[in-house]
N, C-alpha and C positions, 0 to 999 in steps of 0.2 A: 503494500499499499504506500510506503513512503517512495519507491521508486514513483508509483502514479503522480504522488504529490510534486515531486522534483521535475518530473517530466512536464508537469501543468506549469510550474512556475517558469521554466525554461520558455515554454510556449508563448506565454503571456508576455514574458519579459522582451522576448524578439519583437512584439507588437509594440513597444515602447519606443518612443522617439530616440535616436543613438546621439551620444555626445561626441562630437568630431573635435579631436585636441587641435588648438590652433598651431599651424606650422610657426616657428621662431626664425627670427633674423636678428641682426645686430642691433635694429631700431629697438627690439625688446630689452637689451642689455644695459646696466648700469654699471660702469666701470670706475673702479679706484685705482688711481695711478700712485704707484710707490717708487721713490728713488732709494733703492736698496740700503745703500751704506748710511741713509738718514732715517731709517723706519725704527730698527730696533737691534740691538747687539743680543743675538741668540746663543752665540758661541765665542765665548773670550778667547779660546784656542787658535782662532784665526785672525786675530786683531792685528797681529806682525808689527807694522809700524804705524798703525792708526794714532791718532790724537785727538783725543775728545775735545771738542770746541773749536778746532782748528777749521776755520771756514772754507779753505781751498784745499782741504786734505782730506784722507780716510778718518772715519771717526768711529767705525766698529760696527755699523749695522751689517746684516747678512743674511743670506737666505734662511738660515735657521729661526731669525727673527722674524720674517715672513710668515714662515709657517706656523710659529708659535701664535700669531695675532690672525691667522685665516678666520678663526670662529668669530672674532671681532668685526673684521670686514664683512662677512656674511650677516653678522648681527646687524651691521648698519642698513642691510637691504640691498647691498651689492651683489650683482650676479656675475661679475668677471673683475681681474684684477691685470693691471699692466705695470710690468715692472722693468725697469732700467737695464740697458745692456749687461750681459753677465759675461763677455768675452775677457779674456787677460787682458789687462790694461799697461800702456806704457806709463812711465813715472808720473804719479800724480792724479791719474785718471780714476777718482773715486766715483764719478758719475757714470763711467762705462762708455763714454762716446770717444775715446782714444784707444782702438784697439791695436793690441799687440800680436795675439794668438787668437784666430778665430775659432780653434778647435778645443781651446783650453778655458774653463770657468776660472775667473780671478780668483787666487787663492784666498783673497781677502773676503769674498762672499761664501766660500765653500769649494764644492766640486760637482761634477756632473750627476754623481748620485744623489747629492742634497737638492740639485735642480730637479731630478725626475721624482724624488719624493714630495717636493712642494707641488708638482703637477697632479701627481698622482692623489694627494691630501685635499688639494683645492677641487678637483674634480668629484671627489667624496663628497664634497660639502654642497656641489652644484655650481661651483664656481668656475667660469671659464677662465683660461691663462693667456694672456697676450706678451709677447717677449717684444723688446725694442732691438731693433737690430740697425746696423750703420754698414752700407755698401759703397758710400760716396768716397770716405777717406780713411786712413789710418792715424793712429796717434803720432806724437810728435817724435823725431829721430827713429823712426821704425828701422830695423834691420836691413828691410828689404831694400831700402834707399841706396844702401852702399854693396847689395848683394847682386853678383852680375847675372846670377839664375834669373833675376827680376827686371832685367833691363826692359824697358819700355812698359813697364807696370803702371807709370805715373804719368802724370801732364806735367809739362814744364812749368814750374813755379812762376806764378804771376800774381798782380794785385787784382783783386775782384772788381768788376764795376756792375752793381747790381742793375741798371739799365739796359745791360747788353747781355741777353740770355747765353749766347756762346761763353761768355765769360763767367757768368753764373755756374755754369757746368763744368768748365775746364780748369779755371784758378783755383788758388788754394784757399779754401774757407777758413779764416783766423790764423792761417800759415800751416794748417794741418794738411798732409801730404794727400794730393788727389788722386783716387785710382782713376787709371785710364779705361773706362768701360768701353772703349771702342775695340780695346785689344782681346781677340776671342779668348786668349787664354785666361784673361781677367773675368771675362763672363763665364767661362766654364768653372772656375774656380768659386766666384760667390754663387752661382747655381748650385753647384754639388754641395757646398756648406750649407746653404739654406734647407735644401732636401735632407741632408744628413741631421741637420738641427731639428727638424718637425719630426723625423722617423724616431730619433733618439729620445726626445723630451715628451711628444705627444701633445705638445701645445695647440692652442686653438686659432692664433692670429699672430700675426707681426705688428708693430708700429714701426714703419719705416722712417727712420730720422733722415733729415735733409733731403727729401724727395725732390725739391724742386733744383737741386744741384746735380742731378743725375740725368743723362739724356733720357728722353722717352721712349726712344726705341729700345734702349737697354731694358727699360721698365717692362714694356710691353713682352720682351723675351723672358726676362727674369720671372715675372709675374705668372706668364703663360706656363712656364715650365711647372712652378708651384701648383698651379691649378689643374693640371693635367693629372697629376700625381694625388693632389688634395683638393677636389673641386669645391669644397665647402669651406676652405680655409680663408679667412678675413685678413685683408691687409689694409691697414689705415695709413696713409701718408702725412708726414708732417710738410706742409706747403706753406711757409712761413710768409704769406701775405694775406691782407685784407682784401681779397678782390675775388669773388667767384667765378669771374669770367675765366681769370689767369688759372684758377684752381680746376677749371672743368676740364682742361685738356690732360690733367693727371687723372681724371676718373676715366676719361676717354682711353687712357694708356693702361687701365686695368685694375687700378686700387678701387677697394670697395668703399673707401670714404676719405675723407681730407679732414685734417684738423682744422677746426672752424676758428680762425683768429678775428673774423669780422664781427662773430656774435660775441667774443671776448672783449673786443674793442666797444662794441655797443654797450656792454655791462659797465665798463669804466667809465664811459662817457655820459651814460645815463643815470649812474648811481654814485657817481665821483662827487668831487667839491661843487663843479659847475652842473649839477645834474640837469638832465632834460630826457624825461621817459621816452620821447619819441625816437631816441636811438635805439630801445628796446625793440620797438616794433618794426624797425627796418630789416634785419637779417632775414627772418622767415620768408620775408615777401619778395626781397632782391634774390634769395635762393630760389623761389619759383621761378623768377623772370630768367635767371643765367644758369641754373641747373635743371632745366625742365625734365621733368621724370625722374631726376637723382636730387631732389631738393632735399631729401633727408639723409642723403649720403655724406652726412657730416657729425665730427666728434666734437660735441660743445663743450666748453669747460669756462670755469670763471678765473681760475689762474694755474699756472703751472712752472716748471722748472726755469723756463726762459724768460719769464715777465714778472714783475713785482707781484707780491701777494695782493689780493684785492684790499685786504684789511690794513696793509700799510706797516711801516718797520713796528709801529706800538699800537696795540688794539686800545681803542676807544668805545665807550658806549654807543654812540652814534655810528662810527663805523661797523660795529658789529651788528646794529639793527638794520644797516644798509647791506651788509653781507647776508642776513636771512631773506631781505628781499628777493636779492640775486639768487638764493639757491631755491626760491619758488620759482623764479623765471626758469633756471636751468633744467628743473626735474618736469617742466610743463609745456616745452618749446620742442618742436620737431628736431631729430637727430638722436645720437648716442650721448647721454650725459657722462663726462669724466669727471670724477671728484679727486681733486689733488689731496695727498695724504695732509692731514692737520687743517684742511678746511672745515672739517666738521667740528674743529674746537676752536675757530677763529685765530688760528697759529699765526702769529705776525711774522713779516718778512717784508724786506725791500726788494732791490734789484739783486741779480746774481752776484755773490753765492749766498745773499742774507735770505732769498727766497727759499733756500735749501736747508733751513736749521733742522736739527734734530726733532723728531716727534715727540711731543710733551705728553707721556703716559699719564702724569698726575693732574693733567689740566682739568678744572673743573667746570668747563662751561657745557653742561648737560642740556641747556635749553638748546642751543644750536644744534647739538648731536642729535637730542630727540627730534628735532624738525627734520633732520636729514633722515633720520628712520623712517618718520611718518610719511615723508614725500617719496622716499624710494618705494616703499611699501605700496602706496596709493598709485604710483606709475605702474608698478608691476599687477595690480589688480585692475587696472583701467585700460583698456585698449585704446579708448579715444585718445589717452595722453601718449601712447606710444605711436600709433599708426594713424591717428584721426588728422582730418584738416584742419588748417590753421587760417583763423578769419579775426582780422582786426576789428574790434566794436567801437572802440573808444581811444584815439592816441594823442595826446596832448601833453604839455611839459610836465604837468604835474598830476597826471592820471593816464594809467593804461589799463585797458580790458580787451582781452582778446577770447576766443572760443577754438576749442578742440573738439570735434564732432567725429564719431565713428562707432560703428556695433550698437545703435542704439542708444548711445548715452552722448551727453553733452557735458564738456568741463568748462566753466567760465573761469578765468584767471583775471584778477583784479590788484593793480598796485597802487598804493598813493605815495606820491613823491614828496608831498608836503612835509616837512620837518617839525611844523608848528601847530598844525591843524588836522583834525579828521576829515573824513569825506563821506557823503551819503550818496548813493547812486540808484538811480530806478531804471533798470532795463527792461523793457517789454519782451515778454518770452517769444512773442512771434519774430522780433528782430535777432534774437539768439536762434533761431529755428529751433525751439523747444516748447512751442505751444502746448498746453495741457501738461506740462512735467512738472514734478514735485521736487524740492531739494532733498537728496539723499544725504548728502555728507558735506562739510565745510572743515578747512584744513589750512591753517596758517597764523602768522602772529598778529594780533591786534585788529582781529576782523570777523565778521559776522554776516548772514544773510537771512533773508525769508522770503518764500513765496507769498504773495497776497495777491489775489487775484489773478490778473494776467501779465503780473509783472515781477521781477526779482528785485528785491530790495536789499543793497549791500550797504554795509558800515565799515569803513577802513579807519581805523586808530592812526595816529601819527606812525608814520612810517609803515603803515599796515599794507600786508600783502598775503593773499590766500587764493585757494581753488575751490571752487563750487561745482558739486556734481549734481547734474540734472538728469532725471529718466523718467520713465513711465511709473504711475503709481503702483505701489506694490500690490499684486491681485493674488486670488486664492492660487491653488495649484491647478496647473491647465486640465482640461477634460481628459485628456490622455492619461495623466498621472492617476485621476480619479478612477479612469475605467480599469488601468492595471490593478491598483489597490482592491477594488471592488471584485475584480475578476479572481485575485488571490484569496481574498476571503470566502468567495463563493466554492473555490476550489477545497479549500481548507475544509470548511462546513461539509462538502460533499464526503470527503475523505474520512472525517470524523463519523459522519452518519453511516457509511458504508462499514467501518471498522465495530461501531456499537451493534449493528444488526447481526454480524458475522458472531460476535461475542455472545447475543442472547441466543442464536440458533445453537451454538455449541452448549449453551448453558441448558 
């Protein structure tokens, strides 16, 4: 009889509507960017010549430190981590961008086994791993420069002229030896190394440093070779300009995304000392014009290791309040948000190398950290924030309101740029494209909202910023669910009745 019941359940369940899992892409990720040497010292045995507090030198952070804090990164709501290059460095290359040996992990950081352990444990927590790689140049005084076996592997030394693309690609950036990627031997070496690194580590993607300094035909060949062996591998390129038209050519060359310096610049201009929120509304709209069909192929960020931290050299209450507004923006605009280590605690920092201070593990700014957790979680739970359309509703010097729509939900984001006065806004639901919707959730500092009649009424406190989720009224279970439950109850009743009759006959 139990078999009859189970068979009936299977039949009825087959009639229920199927839940189809949503295919994921990198718009769905939220990435935490770690400069490994400045994150955490997990193994003092590999410190070597590290000097704590020396801004332009190794300070002791390592791969073990990243491993130790994977649960912390996961707990922030992140879904991926990006770590700076792990290759062995020439003297002083604490940041990882001065390669000495492509095939060896720098001993200050650990070894290949430790890198594999990091990737394995990150994957075990559901975190993707992106490795920073450099193929444009090597470290200062690299041995190959005086090795006859590598003759022709470098461009002739020249001063870079940034208005001349040929110079950008061939000359020595900051005096670093520029690899001659037109040389077939160099191309083969860099391609073989990249494929080896992926096979050895099982990482999910690369962040390609100095991508604009490498010829696009090399990029097409190098990326093509990787994609042939690893079709789903993601490569985001650092194209260090605030011009989507220029960056579009690198997407054409095969990059999966570009670093979005235009958005970073907009955040600084909009929420800096001479604030003007109009700057926040521009990047998504400009991307739609100059990156058609690829407007979301952008890694957005507030700050990173190449620009001064948003908070500045010394944290203030006002700067922290503006940072929280920037975080609301970062997690709610199109693209793949990247959070630089320490931003979640308002870690101060000026220009390089001050923007690379050691992570402060005893910092007590739980308010900002909690905002990051809630925003990252909301983004993961809300398809409209990851893949929805972008529409400006109000863009003025002191006020920005925009909507993200998709999958039946609408997210409205509002920011008050005034430092001395609250704001109250009334938005007709019809103008938002959410007629008949109700307010499901509100998240953000110094803000609240309510649906009244056919309008969304928003209150923004001083430096207020928030996201409001609108959707259909919560209804009872759909008729299919009711039918399934009723059928299961009926089958169970029949089974029980038959069992009782059989027992009575035997009695």
